[in-house]
C-alpha positions as CSV (number, residue, x, y, z in Angstrom):
1,X,3.7,2.2,17.1
2,X,1.1,4.9,17.9
3,X,2.1,8.1,19.5
4,X,-1.1,10.2,18.7
5,X,-2.2,13.5,20.1
6,X,-5.1,12.4,22.2
7,X,-7.9,14.6,23.3
8,X,-8.8,15.7,26.8
9,X,-9.5,13.1,29.5
10,X,-13.3,13.8,29.4
11,X,-13.5,13.8,25.6
12,X,-11.4,10.6,25.4
13,X,-13.4,8.7,28.0
14,X,-16.6,9.8,26.3
15,X,-15.4,8.4,23.0
16,X,-14.1,5.3,24.7
17,X,-17.4,4.6,26.3
18,X,-18.8,4.4,22.7
19,X,-16.2,1.7,21.9
20,X,-17.8,0.1,25.5
21,X,21.1,-22.3,8.9
22,X,22.3,-25.5,7.9
23,X,25.7,-26.1,6.0
24,X,23.9,-27.8,3.1
25,X,21.7,-24.8,2.5
26,X,24.3,-23.1,0.2
27,X,23.9,-26.0,-2.2
28,X,20.1,-25.7,-2.2
29,X,19.6,-22.0,-2.2
30,X,21.8,-19.6,-4.2
31,X,22.7,-16.2,-2.9
32,X,19.6,-14.0,-3.2
33,X,19.8,-11.1,-5.7
34,X,18.8,-7.7,-4.4
35,X,15.0,-7.1,-4.6
36,X,14.0,-3.5,-5.3
37,X,10.6,-1.9,-5.0
38,X,9.8,1.6,-6.1
39,X,10.5,3.6,-9.2
40,X,13.1,5.9,-7.7
41,X,16.5,4.1,-7.6
42,X,17.8,6.5,-5.0
43,X,14.9,5.9,-2.7
44,X,13.5,2.5,-3.5
45,X,13.4,-0.3,-0.9
46,X,16.3,-2.7,-1.4
47,X,16.9,-6.0,0.5
48,X,19.3,-8.9,-0.1
49,X,20.5,-12.0,1.8
50,X,24.0,-13.4,1.8
51,X,25.4,-16.6,3.4
52,X,27.9,-16.0,6.1
53,X,31.0,-18.0,7.0
54,X,29.2,-19.7,9.9
55,X,26.5,-20.9,7.6
56,X,23.8,-18.5,8.5
57,X,22.0,-16.2,6.1
58,X,22.0,-12.5,6.8
59,X,19.4,-10.2,5.5
60,X,20.1,-6.5,5.1
61,X,17.9,-3.6,4.2
62,X,18.4,-0.1,2.7
63,X,16.3,2.6,1.1
64,X,13.9,5.2,2.4
65,X,11.9,4.0,5.5
66,X,8.7,5.2,3.9
67,X,6.5,4.1,0.9
68,X,7.6,5.0,-2.6
69,X,5.1,6.4,-5.1
70,X,2.0,5.1,-3.3
71,X,-1.3,6.7,-4.3
72,X,-4.5,6.5,-2.3
73,X,-8.1,7.5,-2.9
74,X,-9.7,9.7,-0.3
75,X,-13.0,11.5,-0.7
76,X,-13.2,10.2,-4.2
77,X,-9.9,11.8,-5.3
78,X,-6.6,10.0,-6.0
79,X,-3.6,11.6,-4.4
80,X,-0.1,10.7,-3.2
81,X,0.1,9.2,0.3
82,X,2.3,12.1,1.4
83,X,-0.6,14.5,0.9
84,X,-2.7,12.7,3.5
85,X,-0.4,13.8,6.3
86,X,-0.5,15.9,8.4
87,X,-4.2,15.7,9.0
88,X,-6.4,16.8,11.9
89,X,-6.3,13.4,13.7
90,X,-2.6,12.8,12.9
91,X,-0.8,16.1,12.7
92,X,2.6,14.9,11.5
93,X,4.2,14.8,8.1
94,X,5.9,11.7,6.7
95,X,9.7,11.6,7.2
96,X,11.2,11.0,3.8
97,X,14.8,11.0,4.8
98,X,15.4,8.2,7.3
99,X,17.1,5.2,5.8
100,X,16.5,1.5,6.6
101,X,20.2,0.9,6.3
102,X,23.5,2.4,7.3
103,X,23.1,6.0,8.5
104,X,19.5,5.3,9.4
105,X,17.9,2.4,11.3
106,X,20.7,0.0,10.1
107,X,18.3,-2.9,10.1
108,X,19.7,-6.4,9.7
109,X,18.5,-9.8,10.8
110,X,19.3,-13.5,10.3
111,X,17.1,-14.8,7.5
112,X,15.5,-17.8,9.2
113,X,13.2,-18.6,6.3
114,X,16.3,-19.2,4.0
115,X,18.1,-20.9,6.9
116,X,15.0,-23.2,7.4
117,X,15.0,-22.5,11.1
118,X,11.6,-23.6,12.5
119,X,10.0,-22.3,15.7
120,X,9.3,-25.0,18.2
121,X,5.5,-25.4,18.8
122,X,6.1,-25.6,22.6
123,X,8.2,-22.4,22.6
124,X,6.2,-19.5,24.3
125,X,5.4,-16.5,22.1
126,X,7.8,-13.6,22.0
127,X,5.5,-10.6,22.4
128,X,5.8,-7.5,20.3
129,X,5.7,-5.1,23.2
130,X,6.0,-2.1,20.8
131,X,8.9,-3.5,18.6
132,X,8.1,-3.2,14.9
133,X,7.0,-6.5,13.4
134,X,9.0,-6.1,10.2
135,X,9.5,-4.2,7.0
136,X,7.1,-4.1,4.0
137,X,8.6,-4.2,0.5
138,X,7.8,-0.5,0.0
139,X,10.1,0.4,2.8
140,X,7.5,1.2,5.5
141,X,7.6,-0.6,8.8
142,X,4.9,-3.0,9.9
143,X,4.2,-1.7,13.5
144,X,0.8,-2.9,14.7
145,X,1.2,-1.8,18.3
146,X,-1.1,0.8,19.9
147,X,-1.3,2.9,23.1
148,X,-2.2,1.2,26.4
149,X,-5.2,1.6,28.6
150,X,-4.5,3.0,32.1
151,X,-8.0,4.3,33.1
152,X,-7.5,7.6,31.4
153,X,-6.4,9.1,28.1
154,X,-3.2,8.1,26.4
155,X,-0.3,10.5,26.6
156,X,1.0,11.5,23.2
157,X,4.5,11.8,24.7
158,X,4.2,8.5,26.5
159,X,1.9,5.8,25.1
160,X,3.3,3.2,27.4
161,X,1.5,1.1,30.0
162,X,1.9,3.5,32.9
163,X,-0.6,1.6,35.1
164,X,0.4,-1.9,34.0
165,X,-3.1,-2.8,32.8
166,X,-2.0,-5.1,30.0
167,X,-4.8,-3.8,27.8
168,X,-3.7,-2.4,24.5
169,X,-5.8,-0.3,22.1
170,X,-6.0,-1.8,18.6
171,X,-5.4,1.0,16.1
172,X,-7.3,-0.8,13.3
173,X,-10.5,-0.9,15.2
174,X,-12.7,1.6,13.4
175,X,-13.3,4.1,16.2
176,X,-9.7,3.9,17.4
177,X,-8.5,4.3,13.8
178,X,-10.5,7.4,13.4
179,X,-9.2,8.8,16.7
180,X,-5.6,8.3,15.8
181,X,-5.8,9.0,12.1
182,X,-5.4,5.6,10.4
183,X,-7.2,5.8,7.0
184,X,-9.0,2.5,6.3
185,X,-7.5,1.9,2.9
186,X,-4.0,2.8,4.0
187,X,-4.0,1.0,7.4
188,X,-1.1,3.2,8.5
189,X,-0.3,6.6,9.9
190,X,2.6,8.7,11.2
191,X,4.0,8.8,14.7
192,X,5.4,12.1,16.1
193,X,9.0,12.9,15.3
194,X,11.5,14.3,17.9
195,X,9.7,16.8,20.1
196,X,6.2,15.7,18.9
197,X,5.3,19.1,17.5
198,X,2.3,19.4,15.2
199,X,3.4,19.3,11.6
200,X,6.8,17.8,12.5
201,X,8.0,14.8,10.4
202,X,7.7,11.3,11.8
203,X,7.9,7.7,10.9
204,X,5.1,6.3,8.7
205,X,4.1,2.7,9.5
206,X,1.4,0.2,8.8
207,X,-0.8,-1.1,11.6
208,X,-2.8,-3.5,9.4
209,X,-2.9,-4.9,5.9
210,X,-1.6,-2.2,3.6
211,X,-4.4,-2.5,1.1
212,X,-3.3,0.1,-1.4
213,X,0.3,-1.1,-1.4
214,X,-0.8,-4.7,-2.0
215,X,-3.1,-3.6,-4.9
216,X,-0.2,-1.7,-6.5
217,X,2.2,-4.6,-5.9
218,X,-0.2,-7.2,-7.4
219,X,-1.0,-5.0,-10.4
220,X,2.7,-4.4,-11.3
221,X,3.9,-8.0,-11.0
222,X,5.6,-9.7,-13.9
223,X,2.9,-11.7,-15.7
224,X,5.1,-14.8,-15.4
225,X,5.0,-14.5,-11.6
226,X,1.2,-14.2,-11.3
227,X,0.9,-17.8,-10.2
228,X,3.5,-17.6,-7.5
229,X,3.1,-16.8,-3.8
230,X,3.9,-13.1,-3.2
231,X,6.4,-11.9,-0.6
232,X,5.3,-8.6,0.8
233,X,7.8,-8.1,3.6
234,X,10.3,-9.5,6.1
235,X,9.9,-9.8,9.9
236,X,12.2,-8.6,12.6
237,X,12.9,-12.2,13.6
238,X,14.0,-13.1,10.1
239,X,11.0,-14.8,8.4
240,X,9.4,-13.8,5.1
241,X,5.9,-12.3,5.1
242,X,3.4,-13.4,2.4
243,X,0.3,-11.9,0.9
244,X,-3.1,-12.9,2.1
245,X,-3.8,-15.3,-0.7
246,X,-1.6,-18.0,-2.3
247,X,-2.4,-18.5,-6.0
248,X,-3.5,-22.0,-7.2
249,X,-0.3,-22.2,-9.2
250,X,1.8,-22.2,-6.0
251,X,-0.5,-24.6,-4.2
252,X,0.4,-28.3,-4.2
253,X,-3.4,-29.1,-4.2
254,X,-4.0,-26.9,-7.2
255,X,-6.4,-24.8,-5.1
256,X,-6.1,-21.2,-4.2
257,X,-5.2,-20.9,-0.5
258,X,-6.9,-18.2,1.5
259,X,-5.0,-17.5,4.6
260,X,-6.8,-16.5,7.8
261,X,-5.9,-16.1,11.4
262,X,-7.0,-18.5,14.1
263,X,-8.1,-15.7,16.4
264,X,-11.8,-15.1,17.5
265,X,-13.4,-12.3,19.4
266,X,-14.2,-13.1,23.1
267,X,-17.8,-12.8,24.1
268,X,-19.6,-11.0,26.9
269,X,-18.4,-8.2,29.2
270,X,-14.7,-7.7,29.7
271,X,-13.1,-9.5,32.6
272,X,-9.4,-10.1,33.4
273,X,-7.7,-12.3,30.8
274,X,-4.2,-13.8,30.8
275,X,-1.4,-11.2,30.9
276,X,-3.6,-8.4,32.2
277,X,-4.0,-6.7,35.6
278,X,-7.2,-7.9,37.3
279,X,-7.5,-4.6,39.1
280,X,-7.7,-2.5,35.9
281,X,-10.1,-3.9,33.4
282,X,-11.7,-1.6,30.7
283,X,-15.4,-1.3,30.9
284,X,-17.8,-2.7,28.2
285,X,-18.0,-5.8,26.2
286,X,-15.3,-7.5,24.2
287,X,-15.8,-5.7,20.8
288,X,-12.3,-5.5,19.3
289,X,-11.3,-2.1,20.8
290,X,-8.5,-3.9,22.6
291,X,-6.0,-6.5,21.4
292,X,-6.9,-8.6,24.5
293,X,-10.5,-8.8,23.2
294,X,-9.3,-11.6,21.0
295,X,-8.1,-15.2,21.8
296,X,-6.6,-17.9,19.7
297,X,-9.1,-20.7,19.0
298,X,-8.6,-22.2,15.5
299,X,-11.5,-24.7,15.9
300,X,-14.0,-22.0,16.7
301,X,-12.6,-19.8,14.0
302,X,-13.0,-22.5,11.3
303,X,-16.5,-23.1,12.5
304,X,-17.2,-19.4,12.2
305,X,-15.8,-19.2,8.7
306,X,-17.8,-22.2,7.5
307,X,-21.0,-20.8,9.0
308,X,-20.4,-17.4,7.3
309,X,-19.8,-19.1,4.0
310,X,-23.1,-21.1,4.3
311,X,-25.2,-18.1,5.4
312,X,-23.7,-15.3,3.3
313,X,-21.8,-17.0,0.5
314,X,-18.5,-15.3,1.2
315,X,-16.0,-14.6,3.9
316,X,-13.3,-11.9,3.5
317,X,-12.9,-12.4,-0.2
318,X,-13.4,-16.2,-0.2
319,X,-16.4,-17.4,-2.1
320,X,-18.4,-20.4,-1.0
321,X,-19.0,-21.4,-4.6
322,X,-15.2,-21.6,-5.1
323,X,-14.8,-23.8,-2.0
324,X,-17.6,-26.1,-3.3
325,X,-16.0,-26.3,-6.7
326,X,-12.6,-27.2,-5.2
327,X,-11.0,-24.0,-6.5
328,X,-10.2,-22.6,-3.1
329,X,-9.7,-23.6,0.5
330,X,-9.2,-22.2,4.0
331,X,-5.8,-22.3,5.6
332,X,-5.6,-21.1,9.3
333,X,-2.3,-19.7,10.5
334,X,-0.7,-20.7,13.8
335,X,-0.8,-18.6,17.0
336,X,2.2,-16.5,15.8
337,X,0.5,-15.8,12.4
338,X,2.7,-18.2,10.3
339,X,2.8,-21.5,8.6
340,X,5.3,-24.1,7.3
341,X,5.6,-24.2,3.5
342,X,4.3,-27.8,3.0
343,X,1.1,-27.1,1.1
344,X,2.6,-24.5,-1.3
345,X,5.9,-23.5,-2.9
346,X,7.7,-20.2,-2.7
347,X,10.4,-19.2,-5.2
348,X,13.8,-18.8,-3.4
349,X,12.6,-20.5,-0.2
350,X,13.5,-24.1,0.7
351,X,10.5,-26.5,1.1
352,X,9.4,-26.8,4.6
353,X,10.5,-23.4,5.6
354,X,8.5,-21.2,8.0
355,X,6.9,-17.9,6.9
356,X,4.4,-15.4,8.2
357,X,1.4,-14.1,6.3
358,X,-0.9,-11.1,6.4
359,X,-4.6,-11.8,6.8
360,X,-7.8,-9.9,5.9
361,X,-9.2,-10.7,9.4
362,X,-7.8,-9.8,12.8
363,X,-5.0,-9.2,13.6
364,X,-4.1,-8.6,9.9
365,X,-0.4,-8.2,10.8
366,X,0.9,-10.8,13.3
367,X,1.1,-9.7,16.9
368,X,3.8,-12.0,18.2
369,X,7.2,-13.3,17.1
370,X,8.0,-16.9,16.6
371,X,11.6,-16.3,17.7
372,X,13.5,-13.4,19.3
373,X,13.5,-10.3,17.1
374,X,16.9,-9.0,15.8
375,X,18.8,-6.5,18.0
376,X,18.7,-3.9,15.3
377,X,14.9,-3.8,15.4
378,X,14.9,-3.8,19.2
379,X,17.4,-1.0,19.7
380,X,17.5,1.2,16.5
381,X,13.8,2.0,15.9
382,X,12.3,2.2,19.4
383,X,15.2,1.9,21.8
384,X,15.0,0.2,25.1
385,X,16.2,3.3,26.8
386,X,16.2,6.8,25.4
387,X,19.8,7.7,24.7
388,X,21.1,10.2,27.2
389,X,17.5,10.9,28.2
390,X,16.9,12.8,25.0
391,X,14.1,12.3,22.5
392,X,11.0,10.0,22.8
393,X,10.9,7.7,25.8
394,X,12.3,4.2,25.4
395,X,10.5,0.9,25.6
396,X,11.7,0.4,29.2
397,X,8.8,2.5,30.3
398,X,6.5,-0.2,29.1
399,X,7.5,-2.4,32.0
400,X,8.5,0.2,34.6
401,X,5.0,0.4,36.1
402,X,4.6,-3.3,36.6
403,X,5.5,-4.6,40.1
404,X,7.0,-8.0,40.7
405,X,3.6,-9.4,41.3
406,X,2.5,-8.2,37.8
407,X,5.7,-9.3,36.0
408,X,3.7,-11.5,33.7
409,X,1.4,-8.8,32.4
410,X,3.9,-8.3,29.6
411,X,4.5,-12.1,29.3
412,X,8.2,-12.6,29.5
413,X,8.0,-16.2,30.6
414,X,11.1,-15.9,32.7
415,X,13.0,-14.0,30.0
416,X,14.6,-10.6,30.4
417,X,12.7,-7.9,28.5
418,X,14.3,-7.1,25.2
């Protein structure tokens, strides 16, 4: 989630104008051994799943809620991630003490991939609404949410939708990323800590594909696992998160599977779209500045990919010559950013299980849940209400400005906000 120090109203608007569990499972899947990432045993990310008495699988997390030993290249020099922050556009240091487990965020969720629980295709999306999407295997949270448009600059102490516009800035859009301090290769930054003072320590989180983390993870894999699908994280609603490409060795067709989203950019000037306030529409064309500039249209997306392959010979790392040779193929994810494991295998997961995946195209990190996210992610990271009125505001402020007539701006489909 983004809580950046925004500039003055005039400066911001000037810049904005430029943007214009089944009982049988225990017989099929053994208890999962702990998985550790990071070279420091006292800090490294650790997760494990265990089968409960009621037949469900419970996934727990521990370790530092920040990346371990991640190096990045900026201005031609390689340096530890921690040296990038604070910076002028994100003046907060990385908190290196908060734990994912007991004594920290205490994150835990039912593992629905292991339990082979599938989302119903007719089930409405569960919106993020500023809840972290999940945890990467380096301990950092996936938290793609950004501040909300209200006709003026975002408030660093309150990034919530104060005017109930329903239009959310996308922190990975280049101009917005530069404004809030999200380096392109890192795809993440730091939100303010308690008090929001410059230089204070806050939570590091990924808004998009963590490019440097994935490079490191791929490079350090056991050679025997190179042909397997790579798990890069776990979602708040209990599904595993895969890397952007599934190797040919894990594909049942023998072809490398390139995973892309089914979302496309809307065309033309912005107008009111579903789940937005028609009385408050940002000016300019749909260009990707806002999350709502995109819509889910897999048919058009596939046509766009095929046209790009014909005209340019490649699309987001997929080569047209590999497609022609039968060495690679396109797989489009569903509206939630996931797929059922039918065309590929994943060690430790039952066939036919549901998983999410990162993609090299928008939104990079999924922006909706297939099922309701776990209570620990909803209340322990960004609480619904600020305990005792202390600290940063709670998520309740996201909905407080919406009248009964605008209740569907944050798309609850008759559910109570979580």
